[in-house]
C-alpha positions in Angstrom: 39.8 6.4 32.2 39.2 4.7 29.0 40.5 5.9 26.0 38.2 7.6 23.7 38.9 5.7 20.5 37.6 2.4 22.4 33.7 4.3 23.2 31.3 2.8 20.5 30.0 7.2 21.1 5.9 21.2 23.0 4.0 21.2 20.4 0.5 19.7 19.1 -0.4 18.4 15.8 -3.9 19.4 14.9 -6.6 17.1 12.9 -5.2 13.9 13.5 -7.1 10.7 13.1 -7.4 8.7 16.5 -5.7 5.3 16.8 -6.0 2.6 15.9 -4.4 2.5 12.2 -2.0 0.9 10.1 -0.9 0.9 6.2 0.5 -1.7 4.4 3.3 -1.0 1.7 3.6 -3.6 -0.9 5.3 -1.9 -3.6 8.8 -2.6 -4.7 9.6 -4.6 -1.7 10.9 -7.7 -3.6 7.9 -9.9 -2.8 8.1 -8.8 1.0 5.5 -6.7 2.4 5.7 -4.5 5.8 2.5 -3.5 7.8 3.0 -0.5 9.8 1.2 0.1 12.8 1.2 3.4 14.8 1.4 2.6 18.3 1.5 6.2 19.4 1.2 9.4 17.6 1.9 12.8 19.2 -1.4 15.1 19.4 -3.4 12.0 19.8 -5.1 10.8 23.0 -3.2 9.4 25.9 -4.8 6.8 27.8 -4.6 8.8 31.0 -6.3 11.8 29.5 -4.8 14.9 27.8 -2.5 14.4 24.2 1.0 13.2 23.5 3.3 16.0 22.8 5.5 16.0 20.1 8.8 16.0 22.5 7.4 12.0 23.6 8.9 8.7 22.4 12.6 9.4 23.3 12.5 5.6 24.3 10.7 2.8 23.3 11.0 -0.9 23.6 9.1 -3.8 22.2 8.4 -7.7 23.3 7.7 -10.6 21.3 3.8 -10.3 21.7 4.5 -7.0 19.6 3.4 -4.8 22.8 5.5 -1.4 23.0 6.4 0.3 26.2 7.1 3.8 25.6 7.6 7.3 27.3 6.1 10.4 26.5 5.1 13.9 27.9 1.4 14.5 28.1 -0.6 17.6 28.3 -3.7 17.2 30.0 -6.0 18.5 33.1 -3.4 18.3 35.6 -0.7 20.0 33.3 2.1 18.8 31.5 3.9 15.5 32.9 5.6 12.4 32.1 4.3 9.2 31.5 5.2 5.6 30.8 2.7 3.7 28.6 2.2 0.6 26.7 0.5 0.0 23.3 0.2 -2.3 20.6 -1.7 -0.3 18.0 -5.3 -1.2 18.9 -5.4 -0.4 23.0 -3.2 1.5 25.3 -2.8 1.6 28.9 -0.9 3.8 31.5 1.9 2.2 33.5 2.7 5.3 35.4 2.7 9.2 35.4 5.0 11.9 37.1 1.9 13.8 37.9 -1.2 11.6 38.8 -4.2 12.8 41.0 -5.9 9.8 40.7 -2.9 7.6 41.7 0.9 7.5 42.8 2.9 10.2 41.3 6.4 9.8 40.7 7.9 12.9 39.7 9.5 11.9 36.5 8.9 8.8 34.7 11.2 7.7 31.5 13.0 5.0 29.7 11.0 1.9 30.2 11.6 -1.8 29.4 9.0 -4.3 28.9 9.3 -8.2 29.3 8.0 -11.0 27.7 4.8 -11.2 30.0 4.1 -7.6 29.7 6.1 -6.1 33.0 7.2 -2.9 32.3 10.3 -1.6 34.1 10.8 2.2 34.6 13.0 4.7 35.5 11.9 7.3 38.3 13.6 10.7 38.7 16.9 9.6 37.1 17.7 7.1 39.5 15.2 4.8 41.3 13.7 1.9 39.3 10.2 0.5 39.4 8.3 -2.2 38.2 4.6 -2.2 37.0 3.3 -5.8 36.8 -0.1 -5.2 35.7 -1.3 -5.7 39.2 1.1 -4.0 41.6 3.8 -1.4 41.2 6.9 -2.5 43.0 10.2 -1.0 43.7 13.6 -2.7 42.7 16.0 0.0 43.6 15.5 3.0 45.8 18.3 5.6 46.3 19.4 4.5 50.2 19.0 0.9 49.6 21.3 -1.2 51.9 24.2 -2.6 49.8 25.4 -6.2 50.0 28.5 -5.9 51.4 28.1 -2.9 53.6 26.6 0.8 53.4 23.9 2.6 51.4 23.6 2.8 47.6 22.9 5.5 45.5 22.1 4.4 41.8 23.7 6.0 38.9 24.0 5.1 35.0 21.7 3.7 32.5 19.1 1.3 33.1 20.1 -2.4 32.4 17.0 -4.9 32.5 16.6 -8.8 31.3 13.4 -10.5 30.4 12.7 -11.6 33.8 12.6 -8.0 35.2 16.1 -8.0 37.0 18.1 -4.7 36.8 21.7 -4.3 36.9 23.2 -1.1 37.9 26.1 0.8 38.9 25.8 2.5 42.3 27.7 5.0 44.6 28.5 3.3 48.1 28.5 5.6 51.1 29.2 4.3 54.6 31.2 1.5 54.1 34.8 0.9 52.9 33.6 0.9 48.9 32.8 4.0 47.1 31.4 2.4 44.2 30.0 -1.0 43.2 27.4 -3.1 40.5 24.6 -4.5 41.8 21.7 -6.6 40.5 18.2 -6.3 42.2 14.5 -8.0 41.4 12.6 -6.7 43.9 13.2 -9.6 46.4 17.0 -9.3 46.9 19.7 -7.3 45.6 23.1 -8.7 45.1 26.8 -7.5 44.9 28.2 -8.2 41.5 31.5 -6.3 42.0 32.5 -3.6 44.7 35.6 -1.7 44.6 36.7 -2.7 48.1 36.6 -6.4 46.4 39.8 -7.9 45.2 39.6 -8.5 41.3 41.0 -12.1 40.2 43.8 -10.1 38.5 45.2 -9.1 42.0 45.2 -5.1 43.4 42.2 -3.4 43.5 39.4 -2.1 41.3 39.4 2.1 40.7 36.5 2.1 38.3 33.5 0.0 37.6 31.2 0.7 34.5 29.0 -0.3 31.7 27.1 -3.3 33.0 25.2 -5.6 30.9 23.1 -8.5 31.8 21.5 -11.8 30.2 18.4 -13.4 31.0 20.3 -15.8 33.4 21.5 -12.7 35.9 25.1 -13.2 34.6 26.6 -9.1 34.7 29.5 -8.5 32.3 31.2 -5.0 33.0 34.1 -3.0 32.1 36.8 -2.0 35.0 39.9 0.0 35.9 42.3 -1.8 38.4 45.5 -0.9 39.9 48.4 -2.6 41.9 47.7 -6.0 39.9 48.5 -7.7 36.9 46.1 -5.9 34.5 44.8 -2.3 34.5 42.0 -2.8 32.4 39.3 -5.8 32.1 36.0 -7.2 31.3 34.7 -9.5 34.0 31.6 -11.7 34.2 29.7 -12.2 37.6 26.4 -13.6 39.5 27.0 -12.8 42.9 29.8 -15.4 43.5 33.3 -15.4 42.0 34.2 -13.1 39.1 35.3 -14.7 36.0 38.0 -12.6 33.9 36.6 -12.7 30.5 39.1 -10.3 28.7 42.2 -8.6 30.9 45.4 -6.3 29.8 48.3 -8.1 29.2 46.3 -11.4 28.3 47.6 -12.9 24.9 44.8 -12.4 22.2 43.7 -15.1 19.6 46.4 -14.6 16.9 49.1 -13.7 19.4 48.6 -10.2 20.1 48.3 -8.6 23.5 45.2 -7.0 25.1 45.6 -3.5 26.2 42.2 -2.0 26.7 38.4 -2.8 26.1 35.2 -0.8 25.3 31.7 -1.7 26.4 30.8 -5.2 26.5 27.7 -6.8 25.3 26.8 -10.5 26.3 24.3 -13.3 25.4 22.4 -16.0 27.3 25.3 -18.3 27.2 27.4 -15.8 29.1 29.7 -14.9 25.9 31.0 -11.6 25.6 31.7 -9.6 22.9 33.9 -6.8 22.9 36.2 -3.8 20.7 39.6 -4.2 22.1 42.9 -2.5 21.6 46.0 -4.4 21.0 49.7 -4.2 21.1 52.4 -6.4 20.0 50.3 -6.8 16.6 49.9 -5.6 13.1 46.5 -4.6 14.2 45.8 -2.3 16.8 41.9 -2.9 17.2 39.9 -6.0 17.2 36.5 -7.5 17.7 36.4 -10.6 20.0 34.4 -12.7 21.8 35.1 -15.0 24.8 33.4 -16.7 27.7 36.5 -17.0 30.1 37.8 -19.9 28.8 38.2 -19.6 25.1 37.9 -16.5 22.9 37.9 -16.0 19.2 38.6 -13.0 17.2 35.8 -11.8 14.8 37.5 -9.2 12.8 40.9 -7.3 13.2 41.9 -4.0 11.9 43.6 -4.3 8.5 42.0 -7.8 8.0 40.5 -8.3 4.4 36.9 -7.6 4.4 34.6 -10.3 2.8 34.0 -8.6 -0.6 37.2 -6.3 -0.9 39.3 -3.7 1.2 40.5 -4.1 4.8 38.8 -2.9 8.0 40.2 0.5 9.0 43.5 1.8 8.3 46.8 2.0 10.5 47.9 3.0 14.0 45.2 5.5 15.2 42.8 4.7 12.3 38.9 3.9 12.7 38.4 0.3 11.9 35.0 -0.1 14.0 32.3 2.2 14.8 28.9 2.4 16.6 27.6 -0.4 18.5 28.3 -4.3 18.2 25.6 -6.6 18.5 25.9 -10.5 19.7 23.4 -12.9 19.7 23.1 -16.3 21.0 24.6 -18.3 18.4 27.5 -16.2 19.2 27.5 -14.0 16.0 28.7 -10.4 16.2 27.1 -7.4 14.0 29.3 -4.6 13.5 29.7 -1.5 11.2 33.2 -1.4 9.7 35.0 1.2 8.1 36.9 -0.1 4.9 40.1 1.1 3.4 42.0 -0.2 0.0 38.6 -1.3 -1.7 35.5 0.6 -3.7 33.7 0.9 -0.4 34.2 2.7 2.6 32.1 1.1 5.1 29.9 -1.9 5.6 27.7 -3.9 8.2 28.8 -7.2 8.7 28.0 -10.5 10.7 30.8 -12.8 12.0 31.4 -15.6 14.3 35.1 -16.0 13.8 35.0 -18.7 11.2 32.9 -16.8 8.5 31.8 -13.0 8.0 28.9 -12.4 5.9 28.3 -9.0 4.4 25.0 -7.3 5.2 25.3 -4.0 3.4 28.3 -2.0 1.9 28.2 1.9 1.2 28.5 2.8 -2.6 26.2 -0.3 -3.5 22.5 -0.1 -4.3 20.3 0.2 -2.0 17.7 -2.6 -1.8 14.2 -1.4 -2.9 15.6 1.9 -4.4 17.5 3.2 -7.1 19.9 5.2 -4.7 23.0 3.8 -3.1 24.1 3.5 0.4 26.2 6.2 2.1 26.8 5.4 5.8 24.9 3.1 8.7 23.6 4.3 11.7 21.8 2.0 14.3 21.5 -1.7 13.7 19.9 -5.1 15.6 21.0 -8.6 15.6 18.5 -11.5 15.7 18.8 -14.8 16.9 18.6 -16.0 13.3 21.2 -13.6 12.0 18.8 -11.2 10.2 20.1 -7.7 10.9 17.6 -4.4 10.7 19.5 -1.4 10.4 19.0 2.3 9.7 21.1 4.1 6.8 21.6 7.0 4.9 21.6 7.4 1.0 23.8 9.3 -0.9 22.2 12.5 -2.1 22.2 12.9 -6.0 22.2 9.3 -7.0 19.2 7.6 -8.2 16.8 10.2 -7.4 17.6 10.7 -4.0 17.6 14.2 -2.2 17.1 15.5 1.5 13.7 14.0 1.5 14.3 10.4 1.1 17.7 9.9 2.0 17.3 7.9 4.9 15.5 4.3 5.5 15.5 1.2 7.5 16.5 -2.2 5.8 16.5 -5.9 7.0 18.0 -9.2 5.9 20.6 -11.7 6.9 23.1 -10.8 3.8 23.3 -8.3 1.2 21.6 -11.2 -1.1 18.1 -10.7 0.4 17.9 -7.3 1.8 14.9 -5.7 2.2 13.7 -1.8 2.4 11.1 -1.9 5.5 10.3 1.9 5.2 12.3 5.3 3.8 11.7 8.9 4.4 9.2 10.2 2.0 6.8 7.0 2.7 3.2 8.1 3.6 1.8 6.2 6.1 -1.4 6.8 7.6 -1.7 9.6 5.3 1.1 11.1 6.9 4.8 11.8 5.4 7.7 10.4 7.3 10.3 13.1 7.4 12.8 11.5 9.9 14.1 8.2 11.4 16.0 7.9 14.7 19.7 8.4 15.0 22.0 6.1 17.2 22.5 7.8 20.5 19.6 9.4 21.1 17.2 7.5 23.4 16.2 4.2 22.7 14.2 4.6 19.4 14.9 1.5 17.3 14.1 -2.5 18.6 13.3 -5.6 16.8 11.6 -9.1 17.6 11.5 -12.2 15.1 8.3 -10.7 13.6 9.1 -6.8 13.0 10.7 -3.8 13.8 9.6 -0.8 16.3 11.1 2.5 15.5 10.1 6.3 16.4 10.2 8.8 13.1 8.8 11.9 12.5 6.2 13.3 10.4 6.6 17.0 10.0 6.1 18.5 13.5 4.4 15.1 15.0 6.3 12.2 16.2 5.3 8.3 16.2 6.2 4.8 17.8 5.7 2.7 15.0 5.7 -1.1 14.6 6.7 -2.3 11.0 5.6 -6.2 11.2 6.9 -8.4 8.3 4.0 -10.0 6.5 4.1 -13.4 5.4 3.6 -14.2 1.9 -0.1 -15.0 1.8 -1.1 -11.9 3.8 
């Protein structure tokens, strides 16, 4: 198995007002205003009847039309059930229900993804995958589907969907020489990306396949463990034909080090793959890299100077990069770097191998507040280089206490950061008390016009879209 150091790691609210409602915060936001629209709120009516319960909204995703797909637990005439819904703050519709007297009942539905044209892909009972096109519901993946190459497949692992509604997944294979594979399905056909009875490009055999990611061209990148060939670990890219080794152990890395092992990959629409890698034969033992199978570039290396002082991470075994990494179509990588030897302990950065830009640093003044950044949580990277991130402020500095020490910021650098929302803010008459934490569902997303987040308001929870307003709005 991979080394742990490479892993990036029922209540109702009474007397709530009905949807839709929004509130615009303009004060102290450096000439930028954000309109906060409640997409769904626990205690209010769900479109299929009953009310959303407070344990709802574990997963919410956003498309370019500002439509939000979310899962929820609903209490209604048929009892408590799970559901997948779509809303925009003005209207809401039901995509699928676990218990549905008026239509198909799925058992347990969760983890939706919404495409640019409004199709919604969702998980059923922790394995099967369906898509609602607005006209019909179709199965994309079912337990027992025929596996390309022989046998049948049982899906496992997280839902990976692209903007065309295609799904990539890891599956256990039965009745064949393979026991595991990575497959892509779109409702019309299923394609094998890699099976453990295939021969890797490096020779030998696959022993473990995991962490698939996919772009809109249907290219799938994944991590693998191997035996008997020239490499024990690798990151490959495939589309149903020959596999391309993007990064493999024992390969010479940019700068002359040697790759040893890899974390979870991310991929952009050009087929470029970003990954955290461990290194040997180098003063740096960890690094962030982008490659396409032909060329590779180092984005940041352990021990390398950061743009505004200090170095990334420490010596052998020291943590240099934490949390997720994000990659956009310009080949830029956003990352959370741990810093030593300077005035700051960590920061959010964006780099392309030639230039690294500081987005925010721990210990510096947080825009829109008199407090200072303490640590950073989840973040998203846009095609234009904007980064939205969740951060915690240092308690006791600038009037910050436990009631107002979390916020969301957005910007292209530390020179243009804007505060989007902060705990303690009042939205639609309710006080925001909690913002999402990385690793708990999918509760944070971004498009070119705004940011989607799931927050708590006392006992209530809500999915909120914070739209960036033009100067004249």
